[in-house]
PDB file of the backbone (N, CA, C, O) and the ligand in Angstrom, with CONECT records:
HET     ZN  A 101       1
ATOM      1  N   MET A   1      13.413 -50.830  43.772  1.00  0.00           N
ATOM      2  CA  MET A   1      12.400 -49.783  43.645  1.00  0.00           C
ATOM      3  C   MET A   1      13.067 -48.395  43.586  1.00  0.00           C
ATOM      4  O   MET A   1      13.856 -48.021  44.454  1.00  0.00           O
ATOM      5  N   GLU A   2      12.736 -47.698  42.590  1.00  0.00           N
ATOM      6  CA  GLU A   2      13.252 -46.336  42.460  1.00  0.00           C
ATOM      7  C   GLU A   2      12.105 -45.340  42.588  1.00  0.00           C
ATOM      8  O   GLU A   2      11.241 -45.237  41.718  1.00  0.00           O
ATOM      9  N   GLY A   3      12.125 -44.644  43.654  1.00  0.00           N
ATOM     10  CA  GLY A   3      11.093 -43.615  43.845  1.00  0.00           C
ATOM     11  C   GLY A   3      11.431 -42.357  43.074  1.00  0.00           C
ATOM     12  O   GLY A   3      12.045 -41.425  43.594  1.00  0.00           O
ATOM     13  N   ARG A   4      11.021 -42.359  41.850  1.00  0.00           N
ATOM     14  CA  ARG A   4      11.377 -41.207  41.017  1.00  0.00           C
ATOM     15  C   ARG A   4      10.294 -40.137  41.068  1.00  0.00           C
ATOM     16  O   ARG A   4       9.107 -40.402  40.874  1.00  0.00           O
ATOM     17  N   ASN A   5      10.728 -38.985  41.322  1.00  0.00           N
ATOM     18  CA  ASN A   5       9.798 -37.845  41.283  1.00  0.00           C
ATOM     19  C   ASN A   5      10.164 -36.909  40.142  1.00  0.00           C
ATOM     20  O   ASN A   5      11.331 -36.595  39.907  1.00  0.00           O
ATOM     21  N   PHE A   6       9.194 -36.507  39.494  1.00  0.00           N
ATOM     22  CA  PHE A   6       9.409 -35.494  38.469  1.00  0.00           C
ATOM     23  C   PHE A   6       8.842 -34.171  38.967  1.00  0.00           C
ATOM     24  O   PHE A   6       7.801 -33.673  38.539  1.00  0.00           O
ATOM     25  N   ASN A   7       9.589 -33.670  39.870  1.00  0.00           N
ATOM     26  CA  ASN A   7       9.102 -32.457  40.530  1.00  0.00           C
ATOM     27  C   ASN A   7       9.424 -31.188  39.757  1.00  0.00           C
ATOM     28  O   ASN A   7       8.842 -30.128  39.987  1.00  0.00           O
ATOM     29  N   GLY A   8      10.333 -31.321  38.869  1.00  0.00           N
ATOM     30  CA  GLY A   8      10.784 -30.110  38.180  1.00  0.00           C
ATOM     31  C   GLY A   8       9.829 -29.618  37.115  1.00  0.00           C
ATOM     32  O   GLY A   8      10.109 -28.639  36.422  1.00  0.00           O
ATOM     33  N   TYR A   9       8.711 -30.291  36.984  1.00  0.00           N
ATOM     34  CA  TYR A   9       7.819 -29.923  35.888  1.00  0.00           C
ATOM     35  C   TYR A   9       7.081 -28.615  36.151  1.00  0.00           C
ATOM     36  O   TYR A   9       6.389 -28.463  37.158  1.00  0.00           O
ATOM     37  N   GLY A  10       7.239 -27.714  35.260  1.00  0.00           N
ATOM     38  CA  GLY A  10       6.460 -26.483  35.311  1.00  0.00           C
ATOM     39  C   GLY A  10       6.878 -25.517  36.385  1.00  0.00           C
ATOM     40  O   GLY A  10       6.094 -24.665  36.802  1.00  0.00           O
ATOM     41  N   LYS A  11       8.080 -25.640  36.827  1.00  0.00           N
ATOM     42  CA  LYS A  11       8.500 -24.697  37.867  1.00  0.00           C
ATOM     43  C   LYS A  11       9.188 -23.484  37.236  1.00  0.00           C
ATOM     44  O   LYS A  11       9.818 -23.547  36.180  1.00  0.00           O
ATOM     45  N   GLY A  12       9.027 -22.430  37.927  1.00  0.00           N
ATOM     46  CA  GLY A  12       9.694 -21.204  37.507  1.00  0.00           C
ATOM     47  C   GLY A  12       9.231 -20.693  36.155  1.00  0.00           C
ATOM     48  O   GLY A  12       9.993 -20.065  35.420  1.00  0.00           O
ATOM     49  N   LYS A  13       7.990 -20.965  35.841  1.00  0.00           N
ATOM     50  CA  LYS A  13       7.494 -20.458  34.564  1.00  0.00           C
ATOM     51  C   LYS A  13       6.848 -19.088  34.797  1.00  0.00           C
ATOM     52  O   LYS A  13       5.807 -18.976  35.444  1.00  0.00           O
ATOM     53  N   SER A  14       7.471 -18.090  34.272  1.00  0.00           N
ATOM     54  CA  SER A  14       6.904 -16.753  34.433  1.00  0.00           C
ATOM     55  C   SER A  14       6.754 -16.109  33.066  1.00  0.00           C
ATOM     56  O   SER A  14       7.706 -15.987  32.296  1.00  0.00           O
ATOM     57  N   SER A  15       5.561 -15.714  32.804  1.00  0.00           N
ATOM     58  CA  SER A  15       5.331 -15.033  31.535  1.00  0.00           C
ATOM     59  C   SER A  15       5.310 -13.526  31.770  1.00  0.00           C
ATOM     60  O   SER A  15       4.538 -13.000  32.571  1.00  0.00           O
ATOM     61  N   LYS A  16       6.148 -12.896  31.070  1.00  0.00           N
ATOM     62  CA  LYS A  16       6.248 -11.446  31.262  1.00  0.00           C
ATOM     63  C   LYS A  16       5.318 -10.730  30.296  1.00  0.00           C
ATOM     64  O   LYS A  16       5.366 -10.919  29.080  1.00  0.00           O
ATOM     65  N   MET A  17       4.489  -9.921  30.877  1.00  0.00           N
ATOM     66  CA  MET A  17       3.616  -9.110  30.050  1.00  0.00           C
ATOM     67  C   MET A  17       4.159  -7.685  30.013  1.00  0.00           C
ATOM     68  O   MET A  17       4.132  -6.954  31.003  1.00  0.00           O
ATOM     69  N   SER A  18       4.627  -7.341  28.889  1.00  0.00           N
ATOM     70  CA  SER A  18       5.160  -5.993  28.766  1.00  0.00           C
ATOM     71  C   SER A  18       4.130  -5.090  28.095  1.00  0.00           C
ATOM     72  O   SER A  18       3.694  -5.329  26.969  1.00  0.00           O
ATOM     73  N   THR A  19       3.774  -4.090  28.798  1.00  0.00           N
ATOM     74  CA  THR A  19       2.811  -3.154  28.236  1.00  0.00           C
ATOM     75  C   THR A  19       3.551  -1.918  27.751  1.00  0.00           C
ATOM     76  O   THR A  19       3.967  -1.052  28.520  1.00  0.00           O
ATOM     77  N   ALA A  20       3.686  -1.889  26.487  1.00  0.00           N
ATOM     78  CA  ALA A  20       4.376  -0.748  25.897  1.00  0.00           C
ATOM     79  C   ALA A  20       3.429   0.445  25.843  1.00  0.00           C
ATOM     80  O   ALA A  20       2.329   0.385  25.294  1.00  0.00           O
ATOM     81  N   ASN A  21       3.887   1.469  26.407  1.00  0.00           N
ATOM     82  CA  ASN A  21       3.061   2.674  26.446  1.00  0.00           C
ATOM     83  C   ASN A  21       3.293   3.499  25.181  1.00  0.00           C
ATOM     84  O   ASN A  21       3.970   4.528  25.188  1.00  0.00           O
ATOM     85  N   VAL A  22       2.723   3.019  24.138  1.00  0.00           N
ATOM     86  CA  VAL A  22       2.912   3.680  22.857  1.00  0.00           C
ATOM     87  C   VAL A  22       1.798   4.694  22.636  1.00  0.00           C
ATOM     88  O   VAL A  22       0.612   4.361  22.626  1.00  0.00           O
ATOM     89  N   LYS A  23       2.203   5.892  22.468  1.00  0.00           N
ATOM     90  CA  LYS A  23       1.208   6.922  22.225  1.00  0.00           C
ATOM     91  C   LYS A  23       1.151   7.224  20.743  1.00  0.00           C
ATOM     92  O   LYS A  23       1.968   7.969  20.201  1.00  0.00           O
ATOM     93  N   ASN A  24       0.197   6.647  20.130  1.00  0.00           N
ATOM     94  CA  ASN A  24       0.016   6.986  18.724  1.00  0.00           C
ATOM     95  C   ASN A  24      -1.461   7.227  18.442  1.00  0.00           C
ATOM     96  O   ASN A  24      -2.308   7.081  19.323  1.00  0.00           O
ATOM     97  N   GLU A  25      -1.742   7.580  17.259  1.00  0.00           N
ATOM     98  CA  GLU A  25      -3.105   7.967  16.922  1.00  0.00           C
ATOM     99  C   GLU A  25      -4.082   6.790  17.013  1.00  0.00           C
ATOM    100  O   GLU A  25      -5.284   6.987  17.191  1.00  0.00           O
ATOM    101  N   GLN A  26      -3.560   5.573  16.890  1.00  0.00           N
ATOM    102  CA  GLN A  26      -4.432   4.412  16.919  1.00  0.00           C
ATOM    103  C   GLN A  26      -5.049   4.190  18.303  1.00  0.00           C
ATOM    104  O   GLN A  26      -6.112   3.584  18.431  1.00  0.00           O
ATOM    105  N   ASN A  27      -4.361   4.693  19.339  1.00  0.00           N
ATOM    106  CA  ASN A  27      -4.856   4.481  20.691  1.00  0.00           C
ATOM    107  C   ASN A  27      -5.895   5.509  21.102  1.00  0.00           C
ATOM    108  O   ASN A  27      -6.528   5.383  22.150  1.00  0.00           O
ATOM    109  N   ARG A  28      -6.060   6.492  20.298  1.00  0.00           N
ATOM    110  CA  ARG A  28      -7.016   7.531  20.646  1.00  0.00           C
ATOM    111  C   ARG A  28      -8.331   7.307  19.923  1.00  0.00           C
ATOM    112  O   ARG A  28      -8.390   6.707  18.850  1.00  0.00           O
ATOM    113  N   LYS A  29      -9.349   7.797  20.534  1.00  0.00           N
ATOM    114  CA  LYS A  29     -10.670   7.637  19.950  1.00  0.00           C
ATOM    115  C   LYS A  29     -10.806   8.530  18.724  1.00  0.00           C
ATOM    116  O   LYS A  29     -10.444   9.706  18.727  1.00  0.00           O
ATOM    117  N   ILE A  30     -11.331   7.930  17.708  1.00  0.00           N
ATOM    118  CA  ILE A  30     -11.428   8.646  16.446  1.00  0.00           C
ATOM    119  C   ILE A  30     -12.785   9.329  16.343  1.00  0.00           C
ATOM    120  O   ILE A  30     -13.829   8.702  16.522  1.00  0.00           O
ATOM    121  N   ASN A  31     -12.752  10.578  16.064  1.00  0.00           N
ATOM    122  CA  ASN A  31     -14.003  11.306  15.853  1.00  0.00           C
ATOM    123  C   ASN A  31     -14.406  11.309  14.384  1.00  0.00           C
ATOM    124  O   ASN A  31     -15.581  11.217  14.028  1.00  0.00           O
ATOM    125  N   LEU A  32     -13.403  11.416  13.571  1.00  0.00           N
ATOM    126  CA  LEU A  32     -13.694  11.531  12.147  1.00  0.00           C
ATOM    127  C   LEU A  32     -12.509  11.019  11.344  1.00  0.00           C
ATOM    128  O   LEU A  32     -11.357  11.328  11.651  1.00  0.00           O
ATOM    129  N   ILE A  33     -12.792  10.253  10.341  1.00  0.00           N
ATOM    130  CA  ILE A  33     -11.736   9.811   9.433  1.00  0.00           C
ATOM    131  C   ILE A  33     -11.956  10.499   8.099  1.00  0.00           C
ATOM    132  O   ILE A  33     -12.934  10.244   7.397  1.00  0.00           O
ATOM    133  N   ALA A  34     -11.048  11.353   7.776  1.00  0.00           N
ATOM    134  CA  ALA A  34     -11.189  12.073   6.519  1.00  0.00           C
ATOM    135  C   ALA A  34      -9.824  12.537   6.027  1.00  0.00           C
ATOM    136  O   ALA A  34      -8.964  12.930   6.816  1.00  0.00           O
ATOM    137  N   ILE A  35      -9.645  12.486   4.750  1.00  0.00           N
ATOM    138  CA  ILE A  35      -8.443  13.024   4.129  1.00  0.00           C
ATOM    139  C   ILE A  35      -8.849  13.784   2.870  1.00  0.00           C
ATOM    140  O   ILE A  35      -9.945  13.591   2.343  1.00  0.00           O
ATOM    141  N   ARG A  36      -7.971  14.635   2.404  1.00  0.00           N
ATOM    142  CA  ARG A  36      -8.244  15.336   1.151  1.00  0.00           C
ATOM    143  C   ARG A  36      -7.131  15.065   0.169  1.00  0.00           C
ATOM    144  O   ARG A  36      -5.956  15.276   0.469  1.00  0.00           O
ATOM    145  N   CYS A  37      -7.496  14.610  -0.975  1.00  0.00           N
ATOM    146  CA  CYS A  37      -6.528  14.288  -2.010  1.00  0.00           C
ATOM    147  C   CYS A  37      -5.888  15.558  -2.538  1.00  0.00           C
ATOM    148  O   CYS A  37      -6.579  16.534  -2.829  1.00  0.00           O
ATOM    149  N   LYS A  38      -4.572  15.545  -2.661  1.00  0.00           N
ATOM    150  CA  LYS A  38      -3.854  16.721  -3.150  1.00  0.00           C
ATOM    151  C   LYS A  38      -3.969  16.879  -4.659  1.00  0.00           C
ATOM    152  O   LYS A  38      -3.636  17.928  -5.210  1.00  0.00           O
ATOM    153  N   TYR A  39      -4.433  15.847  -5.308  1.00  0.00           N
ATOM    154  CA  TYR A  39      -4.486  15.882  -6.775  1.00  0.00           C
ATOM    155  C   TYR A  39      -5.854  16.294  -7.286  1.00  0.00           C
ATOM    156  O   TYR A  39      -5.970  17.193  -8.119  1.00  0.00           O
ATOM    157  N   CYS A  40      -6.897  15.629  -6.779  1.00  0.00           N
ATOM    158  CA  CYS A  40      -8.233  15.981  -7.248  1.00  0.00           C
ATOM    159  C   CYS A  40      -8.959  16.856  -6.225  1.00  0.00           C
ATOM    160  O   CYS A  40     -10.071  17.317  -6.483  1.00  0.00           O
ATOM    161  N   LEU A  41      -8.333  17.089  -5.063  1.00  0.00           N
ATOM    162  CA  LEU A  41      -8.861  17.975  -4.024  1.00  0.00           C
ATOM    163  C   LEU A  41     -10.194  17.511  -3.466  1.00  0.00           C
ATOM    164  O   LEU A  41     -10.944  18.299  -2.890  1.00  0.00           O
ATOM    165  N   VAL A  42     -10.484  16.231  -3.639  1.00  0.00           N
ATOM    166  CA  VAL A  42     -11.736  15.693  -3.122  1.00  0.00           C
ATOM    167  C   VAL A  42     -11.532  15.252  -1.679  1.00  0.00           C
ATOM    168  O   VAL A  42     -10.552  14.578  -1.358  1.00  0.00           O
ATOM    169  N   LYS A  43     -12.454  15.633  -0.823  1.00  0.00           N
ATOM    170  CA  LYS A  43     -12.420  15.193   0.563  1.00  0.00           C
ATOM    171  C   LYS A  43     -13.055  13.806   0.652  1.00  0.00           C
ATOM    172  O   LYS A  43     -14.177  13.584   0.198  1.00  0.00           O
ATOM    173  N   VAL A  44     -12.302  12.879   1.252  1.00  0.00           N
ATOM    174  CA  VAL A  44     -12.770  11.507   1.368  1.00  0.00           C
ATOM    175  C   VAL A  44     -13.013  11.211   2.840  1.00  0.00           C
ATOM    176  O   VAL A  44     -12.132  11.410   3.676  1.00  0.00           O
ATOM    177  N   GLU A  45     -14.205  10.739   3.148  1.00  0.00           N
ATOM    178  CA  GLU A  45     -14.576  10.524   4.535  1.00  0.00           C
ATOM    179  C   GLU A  45     -15.217   9.159   4.704  1.00  0.00           C
ATOM    180  O   GLU A  45     -16.094   8.769   3.933  1.00  0.00           O
ATOM    181  N   SER A  46     -14.764   8.431   5.731  1.00  0.00           N
ATOM    182  CA  SER A  46     -15.361   7.134   6.035  1.00  0.00           C
ATOM    183  C   SER A  46     -16.221   7.273   7.280  1.00  0.00           C
ATOM    184  O   SER A  46     -15.749   7.750   8.313  1.00  0.00           O
ATOM    185  N   VAL A  47     -17.469   6.863   7.191  1.00  0.00           N
ATOM    186  CA  VAL A  47     -18.388   7.083   8.309  1.00  0.00           C
ATOM    187  C   VAL A  47     -18.673   5.810   9.085  1.00  0.00           C
ATOM    188  O   VAL A  47     -19.219   5.874  10.187  1.00  0.00           O
ATOM    189  N   SER A  48     -18.316   4.648   8.537  1.00  0.00           N
ATOM    190  CA  SER A  48     -18.573   3.416   9.264  1.00  0.00           C
ATOM    191  C   SER A  48     -17.578   2.354   8.821  1.00  0.00           C
ATOM    192  O   SER A  48     -16.845   2.524   7.847  1.00  0.00           O
ATOM    193  N   ILE A  49     -17.573   1.247   9.569  1.00  0.00           N
ATOM    194  CA  ILE A  49     -16.682   0.148   9.235  1.00  0.00           C
ATOM    195  C   ILE A  49     -17.025  -0.391   7.853  1.00  0.00           C
ATOM    196  O   ILE A  49     -18.196  -0.521   7.493  1.00  0.00           O
ATOM    197  N   HIS A  50     -16.018  -0.692   7.109  1.00  0.00           N
ATOM    198  CA  HIS A  50     -16.137  -1.200   5.743  1.00  0.00           C
ATOM    199  C   HIS A  50     -16.751  -0.169   4.799  1.00  0.00           C
ATOM    200  O   HIS A  50     -17.160  -0.486   3.682  1.00  0.00           O
ATOM    201  N   ASP A  51     -16.802   1.062   5.278  1.00  0.00           N
ATOM    202  CA  ASP A  51     -17.243   2.136   4.405  1.00  0.00           C
ATOM    203  C   ASP A  51     -16.013   2.675   3.683  1.00  0.00           C
ATOM    204  O   ASP A  51     -15.429   3.692   4.058  1.00  0.00           O
ATOM    205  N   ILE A  52     -15.652   1.958   2.647  1.00  0.00           N
ATOM    206  CA  ILE A  52     -14.420   2.277   1.929  1.00  0.00           C
ATOM    207  C   ILE A  52     -14.700   3.355   0.898  1.00  0.00           C
ATOM    208  O   ILE A  52     -15.523   3.202  -0.005  1.00  0.00           O
ATOM    209  N   LYS A  53     -13.979   4.449   1.072  1.00  0.00           N
ATOM    210  CA  LYS A  53     -14.173   5.557   0.146  1.00  0.00           C
ATOM    211  C   LYS A  53     -12.836   5.902  -0.490  1.00  0.00           C
ATOM    212  O   LYS A  53     -11.788   5.845   0.153  1.00  0.00           O
ATOM    213  N   SER A  54     -12.894   6.255  -1.739  1.00  0.00           N
ATOM    214  CA  SER A  54     -11.682   6.722  -2.389  1.00  0.00           C
ATOM    215  C   SER A  54     -11.987   8.018  -3.116  1.00  0.00           C
ATOM    216  O   SER A  54     -13.136   8.325  -3.432  1.00  0.00           O
ATOM    217  N   CYS A  55     -10.942   8.757  -3.368  1.00  0.00           N
ATOM    218  CA  CYS A  55     -11.131  10.051  -3.998  1.00  0.00           C
ATOM    219  C   CYS A  55     -11.440   9.878  -5.485  1.00  0.00           C
ATOM    220  O   CYS A  55     -11.488   8.766  -6.010  1.00  0.00           O
ATOM    221  N   GLN A  56     -11.643  10.997  -6.127  1.00  0.00           N
ATOM    222  CA  GLN A  56     -12.086  10.944  -7.514  1.00  0.00           C
ATOM    223  C   GLN A  56     -11.026  10.357  -8.451  1.00  0.00           C
ATOM    224  O   GLN A  56     -11.340   9.618  -9.385  1.00  0.00           O
ATOM    225  N   CYS A  57      -9.778  10.702  -8.179  1.00  0.00           N
ATOM    226  CA  CYS A  57      -8.730  10.191  -9.055  1.00  0.00           C
ATOM    227  C   CYS A  57      -8.239   8.814  -8.606  1.00  0.00           C
ATOM    228  O   CYS A  57      -7.474   8.163  -9.317  1.00  0.00           O
ATOM    229  N   GLY A  58      -8.676   8.377  -7.438  1.00  0.00           N
ATOM    230  CA  GLY A  58      -8.351   7.032  -6.982  1.00  0.00           C
ATOM    231  C   GLY A  58      -6.988   6.882  -6.347  1.00  0.00           C
ATOM    232  O   GLY A  58      -6.545   5.763  -6.088  1.00  0.00           O
ATOM    233  N   ARG A  59      -6.316   7.986  -6.092  1.00  0.00           N
ATOM    234  CA  ARG A  59      -4.973   7.897  -5.511  1.00  0.00           C
ATOM    235  C   ARG A  59      -5.013   7.530  -4.032  1.00  0.00           C
ATOM    236  O   ARG A  59      -4.174   6.774  -3.543  1.00  0.00           O
ATOM    237  N   VAL A  60      -5.997   8.073  -3.333  1.00  0.00           N
ATOM    238  CA  VAL A  60      -6.058   7.844  -1.890  1.00  0.00           C
ATOM    239  C   VAL A  60      -7.463   7.396  -1.490  1.00  0.00           C
ATOM    240  O   VAL A  60      -8.430   7.581  -2.229  1.00  0.00           O
ATOM    241  N   GLY A  61      -7.544   6.805  -0.306  1.00  0.00           N
ATOM    242  CA  GLY A  61      -8.832   6.355   0.187  1.00  0.00           C
ATOM    243  C   GLY A  61      -8.783   6.136   1.680  1.00  0.00           C
ATOM    244  O   GLY A  61      -7.705   6.092   2.274  1.00  0.00           O
ATOM    245  N   VAL A  62      -9.955   6.000   2.293  1.00  0.00           N
ATOM    246  CA  VAL A  62     -10.044   5.754   3.733  1.00  0.00           C
ATOM    247  C   VAL A  62     -11.073   4.657   3.992  1.00  0.00           C
ATOM    248  O   VAL A  62     -11.933   4.370   3.160  1.00  0.00           O
ATOM    249  N   ASP A  63     -10.954   4.056   5.174  1.00  0.00           N
ATOM    250  CA  ASP A  63     -11.890   3.023   5.606  1.00  0.00           C
ATOM    251  C   ASP A  63     -11.867   2.969   7.125  1.00  0.00           C
ATOM    252  O   ASP A  63     -10.917   3.440   7.751  1.00  0.00           O
ATOM    253  N   GLY A  64     -12.888   2.407   7.711  1.00  0.00           N
ATOM    254  CA  GLY A  64     -12.857   2.138   9.142  1.00  0.00           C
ATOM    255  C   GLY A  64     -13.844   2.910   9.987  1.00  0.00           C
ATOM    256  O   GLY A  64     -14.054   2.576  11.153  1.00  0.00           O
ATOM    257  N   GLY A  65     -14.453   3.938   9.421  1.00  0.00           N
ATOM    258  CA  GLY A  65     -15.363   4.721  10.233  1.00  0.00           C
ATOM    259  C   GLY A  65     -14.663   5.266  11.454  1.00  0.00           C
ATOM    260  O   GLY A  65     -13.599   5.876  11.348  1.00  0.00           O
ATOM    261  N   ARG A  66     -15.261   5.048  12.625  1.00  0.00           N
ATOM    262  CA  ARG A  66     -14.642   5.522  13.861  1.00  0.00           C
ATOM    263  C   ARG A  66     -13.925   4.413  14.601  1.00  0.00           C
ATOM    264  O   ARG A  66     -13.313   4.658  15.641  1.00  0.00           O
ATOM    265  N   GLU A  67     -13.988   3.209  14.087  1.00  0.00           N
ATOM    266  CA  GLU A  67     -13.433   2.072  14.820  1.00  0.00           C
ATOM    267  C   GLU A  67     -11.940   1.914  14.578  1.00  0.00           C
ATOM    268  O   GLU A  67     -11.178   1.675  15.515  1.00  0.00           O
ATOM    269  N   TYR A  68     -11.539   2.041  13.376  1.00  0.00           N
ATOM    270  CA  TYR A  68     -10.129   1.940  13.074  1.00  0.00           C
ATOM    271  C   TYR A  68      -9.829   2.841  11.896  1.00  0.00           C
ATOM    272  O   TYR A  68     -10.726   3.366  11.236  1.00  0.00           O
ATOM    273  N   LEU A  69      -8.570   3.001  11.657  1.00  0.00           N
ATOM    274  CA  LEU A  69      -8.170   4.003  10.679  1.00  0.00           C
ATOM    275  C   LEU A  69      -7.340   3.348   9.580  1.00  0.00           C
ATOM    276  O   LEU A  69      -6.228   2.875   9.810  1.00  0.00           O
ATOM    277  N   ILE A  70      -7.897   3.335   8.417  1.00  0.00           N
ATOM    278  CA  ILE A  70      -7.148   2.803   7.286  1.00  0.00           C
ATOM    279  C   ILE A  70      -7.120   3.852   6.193  1.00  0.00           C
ATOM    280  O   ILE A  70      -8.155   4.346   5.744  1.00  0.00           O
ATOM    281  N   ARG A  71      -5.916   4.174   5.782  1.00  0.00           N
ATOM    282  CA  ARG A  71      -5.775   5.086   4.665  1.00  0.00           C
ATOM    283  C   ARG A  71      -5.019   4.360   3.564  1.00  0.00           C
ATOM    284  O   ARG A  71      -4.034   3.669   3.823  1.00  0.00           O
ATOM    285  N   SER A  72      -5.472   4.516   2.382  1.00  0.00           N
ATOM    286  CA  SER A  72      -4.739   3.937   1.266  1.00  0.00           C
ATOM    287  C   SER A  72      -4.130   5.066   0.450  1.00  0.00           C
ATOM    288  O   SER A  72      -4.656   6.177   0.391  1.00  0.00           O
ATOM    289  N   GLY A  73      -3.029   4.752  -0.163  1.00  0.00           N
ATOM    290  CA  GLY A  73      -2.346   5.760  -0.940  1.00  0.00           C
ATOM    291  C   GLY A  73      -1.145   6.303  -0.193  1.00  0.00           C
ATOM    292  O   GLY A  73      -0.956   6.012   0.988  1.00  0.00           O
ATOM    293  N   SER A  74      -0.356   7.071  -0.863  1.00  0.00           N
ATOM    294  CA  SER A  74       0.845   7.621  -0.250  1.00  0.00           C
ATOM    295  C   SER A  74       0.501   8.792   0.662  1.00  0.00           C
ATOM    296  O   SER A  74      -0.399   9.583   0.381  1.00  0.00           O
ATOM    297  N   ILE A  75       1.242   8.881   1.762  1.00  0.00           N
ATOM    298  CA  ILE A  75       0.990   9.961   2.728  1.00  0.00           C
ATOM    299  C   ILE A  75       1.286  11.320   2.113  1.00  0.00           C
ATOM    300  O   ILE A  75       0.811  12.346   2.600  1.00  0.00           O
ATOM    301  N   ASP A  76       2.051  11.324   1.070  1.00  0.00           N
ATOM    302  CA  ASP A  76       2.361  12.583   0.392  1.00  0.00           C
ATOM    303  C   ASP A  76       1.244  13.031  -0.540  1.00  0.00           C
ATOM    304  O   ASP A  76       1.269  14.139  -1.077  1.00  0.00           O
ATOM    305  N   ASP A  77       0.283  12.167  -0.719  1.00  0.00           N
ATOM    306  CA  ASP A  77      -0.757  12.462  -1.707  1.00  0.00           C
ATOM    307  C   ASP A  77      -2.032  13.031  -1.100  1.00  0.00           C
ATOM    308  O   ASP A  77      -2.971  13.365  -1.822  1.00  0.00           O
ATOM    309  N   TYR A  78      -2.067  13.142   0.226  1.00  0.00           N
ATOM    310  CA  TYR A  78      -3.294  13.672   0.827  1.00  0.00           C
ATOM    311  C   TYR A  78      -2.979  14.546   2.029  1.00  0.00           C
ATOM    312  O   TYR A  78      -1.896  14.473   2.610  1.00  0.00           O
ATOM    313  N   TRP A  79      -3.940  15.365   2.381  1.00  0.00           N
ATOM    314  CA  TRP A  79      -3.889  16.123   3.634  1.00  0.00           C
ATOM    315  C   TRP A  79      -4.733  15.404   4.663  1.00  0.00           C
ATOM    316  O   TRP A  79      -5.833  14.936   4.371  1.00  0.00           O
ATOM    317  N   GLU A  80      -4.211  15.325   5.852  1.00  0.00           N
ATOM    318  CA  GLU A  80      -4.941  14.666   6.926  1.00  0.00           C
ATOM    319  C   GLU A  80      -6.033  15.583   7.456  1.00  0.00           C
ATOM    320  O   GLU A  80      -5.762  16.716   7.855  1.00  0.00           O
ATOM    321  N   LEU A  81      -7.259  15.095   7.459  1.00  0.00           N
ATOM    322  CA  LEU A  81      -8.368  15.892   8.013  1.00  0.00           C
ATOM    323  C   LEU A  81      -9.020  15.158   9.178  1.00  0.00           C
ATOM    324  O   LEU A  81      -9.999  15.635   9.752  1.00  0.00           O
ATOM    325  N   SER A  82      -8.478  14.004   9.521  1.00  0.00           N
ATOM    326  CA  SER A  82      -9.091  13.209  10.580  1.00  0.00           C
ATOM    327  C   SER A  82      -8.986  13.927  11.927  1.00  0.00           C
ATOM    328  O   SER A  82      -8.073  14.713  12.182  1.00  0.00           O
ATOM    329  N   GLU A  83      -9.957  13.617  12.762  1.00  0.00           N
ATOM    330  CA  GLU A  83      -9.983  14.235  14.086  1.00  0.00           C
ATOM    331  C   GLU A  83     -10.016  13.156  15.152  1.00  0.00           C
ATOM    332  O   GLU A  83     -10.737  12.164  15.047  1.00  0.00           O
ATOM    333  N   TRP A  84      -9.195  13.388  16.206  1.00  0.00           N
ATOM    334  CA  TRP A  84      -9.184  12.447  17.329  1.00  0.00           C
ATOM    335  C   TRP A  84      -9.581  13.176  18.603  1.00  0.00           C
ATOM    336  O   TRP A  84      -9.385  14.382  18.754  1.00  0.00           O
ATOM    337  N   GLU A  85     -10.135  12.406  19.494  1.00  0.00           N
ATOM    338  CA  GLU A  85     -10.412  12.974  20.811  1.00  0.00           C
ATOM    339  C   GLU A  85      -9.117  13.168  21.574  1.00  0.00           C
ATOM    340  O   GLU A  85      -8.208  12.340  21.502  1.00  0.00           O
ATOM    341  N   THR A  86      -9.043  14.249  22.291  1.00  0.00           N
ATOM    342  CA  THR A  86      -7.814  14.517  23.032  1.00  0.00           C
ATOM    343  C   THR A  86      -7.930  14.054  24.470  1.00  0.00           C
ATOM    344  O   THR A  86      -6.984  14.201  25.244  1.00  0.00           O
TER     345      THR A  86
HETATM  346 ZN    ZN A 101      -7.624  12.132  -5.811  1.00  0.00          ZN2+
END
């Protein structure tokens, strides 16, 4: 008779939760999502989720309303007009 124990199962299992304190614009509450195209000078504003708007020339666009921030187009092609809560 061999009294075998498998005691080593699941010991010393520690899951480390690392909370990175990243301060970026995504962590702040968005008041307004808006950009202005440098080419057609049209102000593009997203007021709600899936409210995808693009400028007149189609170079840049925004989406997300106040929930998230999506900008399409090159960052060099628009001026940032979005506002965040401080
Ligand atoms: Zn444009």
